[in-house]
Every structure is written in C-alpha cells, then in structure tokens.
ZADREN-596570 format. One record per residue (C-alpha): x, y, z. Coordinates in steps of 0.001 Angstrom, whole numbers, padded with zeros to 6 digits, always signed. Layout:
REM ZADREN-596570
XYZ;...
END
This chain:
REM ZADREN-596570
+000000+000000+000000;+002776+002409+000912;+004745+001494-002183;+001735+002326-004371;+001496+005704-002715;+005082+006666-003372;+004762+005419-006962;+001856+007810-007479;+003790+010603-005835;+006793+010249-008095;+004672+009817-011194;+002450+012834-010571;+005011+015312-009286;+008431+013987-010281;+010079+017400-010279;+009753+017753-006487;+008005+014726-005054;+010758+012249-005847;+012439+013580-002726;+009704+011986-000652;+009935+008448-002033;+011345+005578-000031;+015049+005445+000726;+017105+002317+001283;+014935-000413+002729;+011648+001009+001476;+008694+002697+003088;+006974+001252+006107;+003460+002098+007193;+000306+003345+005526;-000612+005443+002523;-000596+009199+002419;-002029+011803+000106;-000597+011476-003391;-000793+015058-004652;-000400+018023-002347;+000422+021711-002221;+003771+023452-002400;+005666+025247-005119;+007857+023596-007750;+010329+026468-007975;+012880+024807-005671;+012840+027668-003185;+011004+025966-000347;+009437+027550+002705;+006846+030261+002972;+003616+028311+003457;+003381+027738+007176;+000071+028998+008454;+001402+029502+011971;-000791+028990+015015;-003797+030874+013613;-006726+028441+013453;-008799+028053+010304;-012520+027338+010252;-014228+024060+009463;-016538+024039+006427;-016893+020274+006111;-019754+019493+008461;-017811+016405+009553;-016409+017638+012837;-017873+017306+016286;-017764+020114+018818;-016964+018196+022005;-018932+019286+025065;-018809+018464+028761;-020001+014988+029732;-019319+015119+033464;-022903+014557+034521;-023401+011610+032151;-020324+009501+032859;-020874+006054+034308;-018999+002802+034601;-019174-000216+032310;-018069-001579+028968;-014754-002528+027350;-012267-000233+025651;-010200-001911+022914;-007059-000041+021972;-003745-000574+020146;-000790+001030+021966;+002078+002434+019920;+004674+000958+020107;+003262-002543+020536;+003474-004476+023792;+005474-007416+022447;+008434-006649+024723;+006675-004469+027307;+007953-004683+030848;+006226-004000+034156;+009457-002762+035739;+009902+000981+035374;+013693+000826+035477;+013832-001505+032469;+012997-000716+028861;+015962+001569+028241;+014227+004894+028862;+013430+004890+032580;+009686+004697+031983;+009208+000978+031502;+006086+000790+029342;+002487+001930+029184;+001652-001032+031450;+003632+000542+034296;+001718+003803+033837;-001611+002021+034023;-000902-000238+037002;+000985+002107+039340;+000377+005585+040766;+002633+008625+041165;+002793+011315+043810;+001383+013891+041371;-000310+013981+037998;-001094+016590+035369;-004538+018075+035778;-006842+017151+032923;-008006+019933+030670;-010910+020140+028248;-011490+020846+024577;-012486+024462+025152;-009154+025562+026641;-005474+024903+026090;-004042+022503+028700;-001826+024261+031237;+000980+023058+033475;-001134+022456+036570;-000276+019511+038810;-002505+017788+041341;-001912+015012+043888;-002567+011404+042877;-000928+008996+045334;-000732+011979+047658;-003811+013658+049083;-002294+017123+049586;+001042+018886+049924;+002649+022065+051191;+006034+023644+050488;+008118+025600+052979;+008783+029313+052462;+012384+028648+051397;+011230+025999+048919;+013515+023327+050382;+010942+021132+052126;+007857+019604+050513;+005490+017727+052825;+002983+015309+051303;-000048+013909+053113;-000944+010588+051527;-004252+009401+050133;-003883+005901+051585;-004642+004080+048349;-004859+000309+048633;-002457-001950+046787;-003554-004886+044629;-005735-007455+046398;-003510-010328+045244;-000519-011629+047192;+001872-010410+048410;+000233-006985+048916;-003204-008456+049730;-005040-005157+049423;-003127-003454+052210;-003208+000297+052663;-000188+002138+051286;+002026+004157+053633;+004922+006594+053529;+007288+003620+053771;+006247+002712+050216;+007111+006229+049066;+010525+005999+050732;+011135+002541+049253;+010088+003673+045765;+012329+006733+045877;+015335+004716+047040;+014844+002049+044351;+014457+004775+041716;+017772+006343+042758;+019480+002962+042814;+018128+001400+039616;+016735+004018+037234;+018872+005724+034597;+016769+008881+035068;+017913+009282+038670;+020553+011992+037923;+017796+014254+036635;+016096+014354+040036;+018404+012881+042701;+021134+015075+044184;+023109+011973+045125;+023545+011275+041405;+024061+014841+040162;+024495+018208+041875;+021819+019548+039528;+019261+017064+040858;+017172+018685+043625;+016131+015828+045944;+018438+015144+048881;+016291+012682+050795;+012788+011401+051505;+011747+011234+055148;+008772+009485+056782;+007740+011107+060080;+004595+008951+060184;+002710+006451+058005;+000644+009160+056345;+003402+011713+055698;+006319+011782+053236;+008743+014707+053278;+011023+015536+050334;+014148+017513+051272;+015583+019584+048419;+019045+020994+047810;+017541+023964+045980;+014033+025132+045063;+013262+023573+041666;+010703+025280+039462;+009266+022131+037799;+009574+019834+040838;+005898+018838+040986;+005814+018271+037240;+008640+015762+037608;+006711+013855+040271;+003870+013490+037740;+005911+012414+034732;+005862+008759+033677;+009678+008771+033464;+010045+009456+037172;+009109+007518+040308;+006018+005373+040370;+005043+004078+043781;+005888+000394+044139;+004997-001513+047317;+007728-002537+049755;+006949-006118+048759;+008557-005421+045360;+011861-005983+047146;+011987-009724+046494;+008304-010400+047046;+007394-010697+043368;+008969-010372+039936;+008388-006747+038982;+009275-007456+035346;+006145-009490+034681;+003849-008922+037667;+002190-005693+038829;+000934-004962+042348;+000184-001275+042215;-002345+001298+043342;-003046+002509+039799;-006260+002632+037843;-005977-000794+036235;-005191-004389+037242;-003008-006514+034959;-003356-010320+035019;-000206-012252+035915;-000459-014484+032865;-001191-012332+029852;-000888-013389+026194;+002367-012304+024572;+001949-008830+023157;-001555-008333+024524;-002898-007139+027855;-006448-007489+029158;-006791-005101+032075;-009663-004658+034500;-010651-001587+036469;-009017-001418+039889;-011869-001311+042457;-009452+000087+045051;-008586+003156+042986;-010664+005977+044415;-010313+009661+043621;-013943+010429+044284;-015011+010979+040666;-015485+007387+039475;-012470+007057+037184;-011605+004878+035441;-014999+004383+033862;-014550+001441+031492;-014630-001894+033316;-012068-003442+030984;-009171-002153+028899;-007875-004476+026191;-004503-003533+024719;-003992-005413+021465;-000782-006286+019622;-001488-005170+016041;+001334-003823+013880;-000137-003280+010413;-002027-000057+009795;-004265-001820+007285;-005350-004328+009944;-005905-001615+012521;-007932+000437+010035;-010102-002581+009219;-010831-003269+012884;-011729+000335+013629;-013940+000353+010551;-015655-002829+011760;-016214-001435+015258;-013806-003886+016911;-011467-001102+018057;-012803+002010+019752;-010200+004290+018125;-006559+004437+017059;-004184+007376+017352;-001669+006140+014752;-003789+006182+011609;-002881+008687+008928;-005141+011643+008280;-006519+010292+005012;-007658+007124+006781;-009291+009171+009529;-011319+010958+006865;-012255+007695+005176;-013451+006216+008460;-015638+009194+009226;-017205+009252+005750;-017852+005505+005872;-019235+005654+009433;-021039+008949+009778;-021956+008351+013433;-018310+008244+014464;-016978+011178+016474;-014305+013143+014620;-012538+016180+016021;-009405+018220+015422;-006869+018722+018185;-007544+022322+019214;-003917+023238+019936;-000397+022512+018774;+002113+020112+020311;+004857+021168+022703;+007195+018203+022480;+010143+018602+020129;+012877+016011+019744;+015886+015982+017448;+017874+014254+014739;+021152+013325+016391;+024485+012127+015100;+027182+009585+015759;+030131+011518+017183;+032961+008999+017162;+036429+010371+016347;+036614+010981+012609;+032855+011233+012153;+031825+013798+009520;+029153+014969+011973;+031823+016387+014255;+032070+019232+011739;+029397+021872+012353;+029356+022725+008629;+028234+019205+007720;+025421+019300+010281;+024300+022682+008965;+024402+021410+005394;+021990+018605+006289;+019569+021020+007979;+019546+023253+004890;+018223+020390+002742;+014827+020319+004465;+011782+021839+002765;+009627+022069+005863;+006451+023269+004172;+006604+020642+001443;+006948+017962+004094;+004199+019490+006252;+001768+019899+003371;+002338+016289+002308;+001945+014567+005631;-000849+016761+006936;-002737+015835+003735;-003399+019504+003156;-004842+019369-000352;-007192+016462+000270;-008464+017705+003612;-008933+021296+002507;-010858+020042-000529;-013265+018462+001967;-013625+021777+003799;-011462+020630+006709;-008960+023161+008083;-005265+022311+008038;-003332+024348+010580;+000442+023986+010603;+003381+025527+012459;+007118+024900+012466;+009145+023168+015148;+012464+024589+016382;+013764+023012+019611;+010327+023660+021127;+006883+022954+019747;+004399+025701+018832;+002186+024665+021751;+004320+026686+024156;+003147+030257+024690;+006756+031506+024437;+007500+029579+021198;+009691+031319+018599;+008326+030775+015095;+011244+030106+012691;+009170+030058+009492;+010046+032571+006729;+006660+034307+006769;+006485+034858+010514;+010059+034645+011741;+010356+035334+015465;+013623+033439+015872;+015709+036033+014078;+018837+035435+012031;+019247+031915+013432;+016069+030819+011622;+017890+030878+008267;+019631+027676+009333;+016237+025935+009043;+015214+027402+005664;+015900+025283+002590;+019052+026501+000828;+020794+023796-001167;+023320+026198-002706;+024535+027242+000746;+024623+023596+001846;+026934+022714-001039;+029273+025567-000085;+029440+024305+003490;+030212+020747+002409;+032902+021976+000035;+034477+024112+002757;+034484+021080+005042;+036292+019051+002370;+033433+016579+002321;+032963+014446-000783;+029371+013909-001880;+027196+012064-001631;+027901+011568+002057;+026649+008053+002755;+025329+007448+006257;+023327+004838+008177;+019932+005786+009578;+019096+003841+012773;+015497+003248+013824;+013048+000900+015500;+010112+000123+013162;+007022+002187+013976;+004248+001994+011353;+002729+005299+012470;+005916+007367+012131;+008172+005564+009669;+006618+007092+006535;+007095+010567+008025;+010747+009888+008816;+011343+008378+005406;+009826+011440+003793;+012348+013528+005711;+015211+011276+004640;+014058+011671+001052;+014196+015447+001336;+017545+015352+003135;+018907+013369+000179;+017054+015110-002644;+020007+017233-003776;+022328+014251-003991;+024576+015557-001231;+023457+012924+001294;+022543+009274+000920;+021132+006999+003618;+020998+003264+004175;+018601+001820+006725;+019427-000050+009932;+016351-001267+011771;+016678-002547+015322;+014282-005334+016385;+013300-003762+019700;+013754-000595+021746;+016117-002195+024260;+018719-003009+021618;+018301+000397+020019;+018829+002193+023332;+021867+000057+024103;+023559+000474+020734;+022450+003930+019566;+020211+006152+021674;+021963+005875+025049;+025580+005767+023810;+026370+009476+024058;+026978+009611+020308;+029181+006502+020261;+027746+005065+017043;+028057+005606+013301;+025333+007406+011394;+022193+009341+012341;+018960+008713+014193;+015814+010496+015347;+014567+010999+018901;+010831+011656+019003;+009736+013614+022061;+006120+013613+023170;+004920+016620+025117;+007156+016782+028163;+006018+017599+031676;+008148+020743+031470;+010535+022254+028915;+013216+021784+031559;+013319+018123+030617;+013762+018825+026905;+016739+020998+027814;+018162+018579+030368;+017867+015529+028120;+019827+016949+025229;+022332+019218+026984;+023137+017998+030477;+026187+015703+030615;+024469+013280+033025;+021562+012689+030639;+020938+009628+028503;+020331+011874+025487;+023593+013842+025694;+024408+012753+022151;+027171+015274+021479;+029318+013387+024006;+030930+014679+027166;+034047+015624+025223;+031956+018159+023268;+030045+019691+026180;+028999+023296+025563;+029290+024979+028952;+026912+027767+027933;+024141+025295+027096;+024715+023423+030363;+024561+026726+032234;+021184+027575+030701;+019833+024168+031722;+020944+024651+035314;+019864+028303+035504;+016217+027821+034512;+015782+024913+036965;+016438+027300+039817;+014453+030245+038457;+011029+030462+040096;+009768+033465+038117;+008029+031931+035101;+008498+034970+032860;+012223+034850+033518;+012220+031098+032834;+010459+031711+029523;+013181+034193+028570;+015838+031570+029347;+013927+029043+027252;+013980+031431+024290;+017699+032086+024715;+018286+028340+024797;+016305+027829+021577;+018333+030469+019738;+021637+029018+020909;+020546+025497+019996;+019604+026431+016437;+022739+028521+015986;+025064+025733+017143;+023172+022986+015284;+024565+020251+017517;+021395+018422+016513;+018764+019032+013856;+016396+020791+016304;+013198+018856+015660;+011877+015327+015265;+009515+016644+012563;+010022+020007+010847;+006320+020944+011084;+003459+020277+013452;-000173+020239+012449;-003376+019921+014411;-004378+016352+013563;-007804+014773+013305;-008942+011876+015464;-011939+009617+015140;-013650+007199+017532;-016709+005019+017772;-019812+006989+018829;-020093+005038+022079;-016778+006367+023439;-018133+008981+025800;-015969+012030+026435;-013862+011523+023310;-012422+014880+022331;-013663+016707+025407;-010952+015528+027802;-007498+016804+026855;-004212+015954+028633;-001318+018330+029253;+001500+015837+028696;+000346+013578+025870;-001622+015575+023306;-003324+012654+021590;-006340+010591+022611;-004541+007465+023795;-001651+008877+025763;+000189+006905+028395;-001256+008870+031292;-004706+009098+032791;-006538+010131+029606;-007768+006560+029005;-009477+006634+032388;-011573+009654+031395;-013490+007940+028587;-016684+006016+029314;-019027+003579+027598;-022191+005226+026279;-024368+002172+025702;-027146+004277+024181;-024981+004911+021124;-023950+001329+020408;-026488-000439+018227;
END
C-alpha cells in the first residue's frame, strides 16, 4: 500500500516529489495523500500557516462538550498502543528509557499527575496530587510535605489489598535512585543539579522531600511517567516486577497475559472520588499493520486508534457517519531531534556538515504532504500547521522560525531550505558527496513514513545518501544507539512527546548526566549546560520563559542536533466510535493525543445508548 502511494507521488510530481519516495529499505506504514500543495520552484518555505486556526466548512467535525454529569462505569475499551506491547515490561527501570512501558503507567500511581483539561481551553501546566492527598512547600522551597491518600495496593498476594504508607514512598524513591537511569535528573546523590536530597517518613501518612535547591518544575517531575512510580515494599523480592504488577493505579493486569496483549480490569481500590476509570475493561492489542488496525476500527472492533494517517481518519468518518471526529484544538509542545554519531573521525563532528543537512529540508513541502493539506482542505477541513524549532508551537513563548512569521531572528535561516549554501558548506568542510550514512530506527508503522519522507528530502540534492538499519526492539536500540552518548556511526531520530516541562527537553539533550547527551561529554557546551541549570532554579516563570527562548536560539545557531523530530506540526484529526463517551472533550497536558500513556484513558466512558 505504501509502495503504491510513493509510486503515485513520483509519477504525478516527479520534479519535487521524488524527494519523498522511499530510501534504502523502502517505506513502512500506511498510505498518504498522493498530490499536495507546495511550489515547484525549488525555493522551499513560505507556506506555514502559523498557530492561527482556520474554520471548518466540512460538516464532519464534532464540537466536544462536557459529559461530566453523564459519565458512568461499564463496557470494554479496545485499543492498540504504539509501540506494541510485544516486549513491554512492568518494571519501570527496564525498557531503556526509565519509563518501563504503558503497562507501568496504568498499574501504578505517582505522587502527582497533570490536571486534565478540556477541549475548550489549552491545557496548562497544573499539577494535582494522585498517590498523595495534599502537599505544602516551605517558604524557602527546600521542604515539601505530602499527606498521603492511603490508596490500597492490589488485592492479590503479596500486597493483599493493604493500605499504602509513607514507607512505600521511601522505598520507591530509594529504588528509583538505585536502579533508574533517570535518577541523575532528580536525585542530588547522582548529580548536583538534581534537587532531591532525601525522603523522610515522620509517620505512616506523611512523606517529606528535602531539596538541595528550590526547583521550578519539581511537581511536574513527580507526575511524569519517566520518574518515580510508587511500588509496594513487597517489590523488594516479594514478586517479579518485570512481569507482575501490584500497584495502586487505575488498572489491574493479570499475571499471565498473552504475549503482546494485555487485558486489564478496572481497579476497584482506585478511588479519587469521581469514578475514574470508567470502562470496566481495557484491552490492549498487539497489532502492527495499519491496514489491519484500520479494518478493525472500521468494523467497530477497536474504539479508536491514534496512529492512523489523516486520510484514513477521513475515510473512516465518511464511511461511518456516526463516528466522532474532532481536530486537536492546539499545537504540540514536544520537540525532539535528529542526532548524530560523534565517534572520532565522524563527519558529523564538523558543524558545517550538520548545517548542510539542515539546509536540505523543505519544511512546508513535508508538512503539506503529511498533513494531507490538499485532500483535507478540498473536503472543507482546516489544516493548521506551524514549524518546530527546539520547542513545539504549543508553548506560549515559542519562537516561530518560518520565513513568513520569523520570530527566531537570524538563526532561523539555518532551518530554511538553501541547497546552494549547503553545497558551499560541504565543500568548505572538504566533504565528498554524496555523504553516505546509516539511519538507525526501530520500526514504527505510524511514524516511519514521516521519517522516510524527511530522509528523502535530506537526500534530494544528492549531497546525502542513507541506508537503513532497523533494530528489532527498543532495548537493543537504546543500548547500541540512543543511550551511547553519540558513540555510534550514522544518524537517528529521537521523538519527544509533550514533556512535563521544557526543563526536561533541555536537560535531556544538553546535560552531561543525561541519557540523550548525544554530542558526548568531550563536546560539552558549557553555555548550554549553564542555561539548563539556571532555569531549573528560576522560580519566576516569565524569567524562565526568557531563558527558554535564549536556549532555543543558541541550539539552532550551534546545530549540535537538527532541532526537531519533525520540521512541522499540524493539528491532527482523530476519530472514535460513537459510544466512546468524552472523546475529544478531555485533553491531557502531557500527551496531546487521545490514547496517551497517562490518565486520559481513564476519562473515557461507555455510552451504551450509542452502540447499536
């Protein structure tokens, strides 16, 4: 299916579209729009609409409204997580990224969580207690005292439904510091730029965090799925945390689950006073082919899927008019990077070569293609796009780098297509062309076509050529590429979802203790490290925003990485079965898509009146 798409692309628009055809091993994933907007003059740029929303003239879109008074329990939610669960672990410290898997997020609780927002307003960075009941912070910001909710652990042995205590918080913090690769980002014992000195337990219902310095995003970190979940004390030898869960989270996972699948049931002990989660069962299915997933959504066997391409979303809605279809009402915040192998002798050690690659990208051509602009606008559906540059356009301090609305300044030119300048840089670097490099990735049907489109554009001029190296699972990829500090050959892409705070985006890519410090400790830029450390300690948000903007400018100027995972964001469309109550109305701060890893799945409910 994907091969047919790229054949149509290259046949219809050979003069420009051949840049988007498959490279190396061929395209993975589903079909995209064959003919789309963009000029053929070779200049690139100039079509980003920015964050100004356009109006819907299709009549296909829902206007989600509050469902709080109607929500009730019952029913089964069938969903396909991306990536699949074939190698998912229940141990947070495994999996190569410090988060474990979506199963950890569903079975265990955290001290805090992001407050849910709704369709009618942009989600804000507001954090509320989850495992905790309440908290207070001392005037000097160095002591945070949590009163606990007393959630009950799993009814099965060895926890046997016992009430959680502060000892579980202490145990979970200590095991996080000891075993999790994310510990330096939060624990002072691992890094002087980590705030937490110790966790104390004056009584069973109280946990006290002692800090080395007041940290602006501290509560956000305690609600991020990459930082401590609360495990019971019994996890210390009482059960195998890799395959068994005994948490206080919203869902219960059976001990013997089919490989790749997970059939979860609502945790009756989870009580926040509002009834969540509302579905009685949550089935996570191991499906890897977009065509199969599309067919099951179309047949009503899946409630929704967040990985389908926009053209398929439109097809589903037109074939099933009762389905709920909406457009995400805001842009994404998360912004990853293309990073490079930095071994001695690597061409990527030369800033001119990195800049030359960035200058190959036609951001608007890519954005118009993969947002399906022409097809969707022909249906009367608005297509709103905005450029990425270190930070996503969802931040209120975002600096637009696009040619028509440049707020980034002179540095933005590094992101505007300019093949002639790229050739000069490569010549000055003494680099023969084409520069042949290996692209490392883990197969992901939802994103691979987008990445391959970027590789096509990077190589369109003939200056760069890529061969494909796919890794069979995330663990091997982290071990050999992602977590090596640049000790590999070639290039790769780090996709960042919306982070709990921009602090983490900065820390990941530019703090020497981070897993994502791909430039290598030998190439540390002290100014970038200083900006990371400075904003952590700045409690005035306006001043933090100014530091964020300074960081973005420096990052683009230095071009240590290509400063985006995708060059353009768009407000995507989502579709769900009509009986998924609350779909579109509930919006999360961290994961801006309808099946995020956090508590968004617990907000939906089964509306039996709409299932015939």
